[in-house]
matplotlib code that plots the C-alpha trace (Angstrom):
import matplotlib.pyplot as plt

x = [31.6, 34.7, 38.1, 39.2, 36.4, 34.6, 30.8, 28.3, 26.1, 22.3, 22.3, 24.6, 22.1, 19.2, 20.9, 21.7, 18.1, 16.9, 19.1, 18.2, 14.5, 13.4, 15.7, 16.1, 19.8, 22.0, 25.0, 26.0, 29.6, 30.6, 33.6, 34.9, 34.0, 36.7, 37.6, 37.6, 34.9, 32.0, 31.2, 29.0, 27.4, 29.7, 27.4, 24.4, 23.6, 20.8, 23.1, 22.8, 26.2, 28.9, 31.5, 29.9, 30.3, 34.0, 34.6, 33.6, 36.4, 39.2, 42.7, 44.5, 42.0, 40.0, 36.2, 33.4, 30.6, 27.5, 26.3, 23.1, 24.8, 22.5, 23.6, 22.1, 22.2, 22.8, 19.7, 16.2, 16.7, 16.8, 18.3, 19.7, 20.5, 23.0, 24.0, 27.8, 29.9, 33.2, 36.2, 38.3, 41.8, 44.1, 47.9, 48.5, 46.3, 48.1, 49.1, 47.1, 44.0, 44.3, 44.8, 41.8, 39.5, 40.7, 40.1, 36.7, 35.3, 33.6, 31.5, 29.9, 29.8, 28.0, 25.5, 24.4, 22.2, 21.5, 25.0, 25.5, 29.2, 32.3, 34.8, 38.2, 39.8, 43.3, 43.3, 40.7, 41.3, 39.9, 36.7, 36.2, 32.7, 33.9, 35.9, 32.9, 30.5, 32.7, 32.7, 28.9, 28.1, 30.1, 27.4, 24.8, 22.4, 23.7, 25.8]
y = [216.8, 216.6, 218.1, 214.9, 215.0, 212.1, 212.3, 210.6, 208.0, 208.3, 204.7, 205.9, 208.5, 206.1, 203.5, 206.1, 207.3, 203.7, 203.4, 206.7, 207.0, 203.5, 201.7, 199.2, 198.6, 198.6, 199.8, 200.7, 200.5, 202.9, 202.6, 204.3, 202.6, 200.9, 204.0, 206.2, 208.6, 207.9, 206.8, 203.8, 201.3, 198.4, 196.5, 196.9, 194.8, 194.3, 192.5, 194.1, 192.9, 195.6, 192.9, 191.9, 195.5, 195.6, 192.3, 194.1, 196.8, 195.7, 195.4, 196.9, 199.3, 202.3, 202.8, 204.9, 203.5, 204.7, 202.8, 203.2, 203.0, 202.1, 202.3, 202.3, 205.3, 205.0, 205.2, 204.9, 206.9, 203.7, 203.3, 206.0, 205.8, 207.9, 207.7, 207.6, 208.3, 206.3, 207.1, 203.9, 204.5, 201.8, 202.6, 199.5, 200.9, 202.1, 205.7, 206.6, 205.0, 207.0, 210.2, 209.7, 208.7, 211.7, 214.1, 212.6, 212.3, 215.8, 215.1, 212.1, 213.6, 216.8, 214.7, 212.7, 214.8, 213.6, 212.3, 212.6, 211.8, 211.3, 208.6, 208.4, 205.0, 204.0, 200.9, 198.8, 200.3, 203.6, 202.0, 199.6, 199.7, 201.2, 203.9, 204.9, 204.7, 207.1, 209.5, 209.5, 209.7, 212.9, 214.5, 216.9, 215.5, 211.9, 211.8]
z = [132.1, 134.1, 133.6, 132.1, 129.5, 131.1, 131.2, 133.5, 131.7, 132.1, 133.5, 136.4, 137.4, 137.1, 139.3, 141.9, 141.9, 142.2, 145.3, 146.8, 146.1, 145.4, 147.9, 145.0, 145.7, 148.8, 146.7, 143.2, 141.8, 139.1, 136.8, 133.7, 130.4, 128.3, 126.3, 129.5, 128.2, 130.5, 134.1, 133.9, 136.3, 136.9, 139.3, 141.6, 144.6, 147.1, 149.6, 153.0, 154.1, 154.3, 153.9, 150.6, 149.5, 150.6, 148.7, 145.5, 145.8, 143.6, 145.1, 142.1, 140.4, 141.1, 141.2, 142.6, 144.8, 146.5, 149.6, 151.6, 155.0, 157.9, 161.5, 165.0, 167.2, 171.0, 173.1, 171.6, 168.5, 166.3, 162.9, 160.7, 157.0, 155.1, 151.4, 151.2, 148.1, 147.9, 145.8, 145.8, 144.7, 146.1, 146.3, 144.1, 141.2, 138.0, 138.2, 135.0, 136.4, 139.7, 137.7, 135.5, 138.4, 140.5, 137.7, 136.8, 140.3, 140.4, 137.3, 139.0, 142.5, 141.3, 139.4, 142.5, 144.7, 148.2, 149.2, 152.9, 153.3, 151.1, 151.8, 150.1, 150.3, 149.4, 151.5, 153.3, 156.7, 155.4, 154.3, 157.2, 158.7, 162.0, 160.3, 158.1, 161.1, 163.0, 160.1, 159.5, 163.2, 163.5, 161.4, 162.8, 165.4, 165.4, 168.5]

ax = plt.figure().add_subplot(projection="3d")
ax.plot(x, y, z, "-o")
ax.set_aspect("equal")
plt.show()
C-alpha cells in the first residue's frame, strides 16, 4: 500500500507478468479506480507501434504504463528489449490527480519486478521514442 492508501489490484500484477513473462502484451496502462483506492488495469494492447502507445496517453489526466521497448543496437548485436515504467502526469492534469498519482506510484513500482528504466512524462516530448531510446541505451553494455 502506498502513502496515499492506494493498493495495487491483483489484475495489475497479472497483466504485468503477462507482458514480462508471457510477452502477451506490448503495453499495459494502469489507472486509479473511480474511488481512488486501487491501481487497476485501464487497458492492454498487443500493438507494436510506439505511436499507438503514445496515442493512449491522455492529454489532461495521469496514468501509469509499462511498455516492452524494443530497439536496435548499432553493429551486429541486434535487438534489445527493456521493460519501461512510465509515470504520465501532464501539466494540464488536475492538481489533485497529480498529487494522488505521485503519492501512489511507489506502491505499483515496487510491486513490478523486472523494470529496466523509469520514465517520468509531463509532456509528449519527454516520452517521445528518441528520448526514451536515448535513456535506455545509456544503460550498461548497450552503447
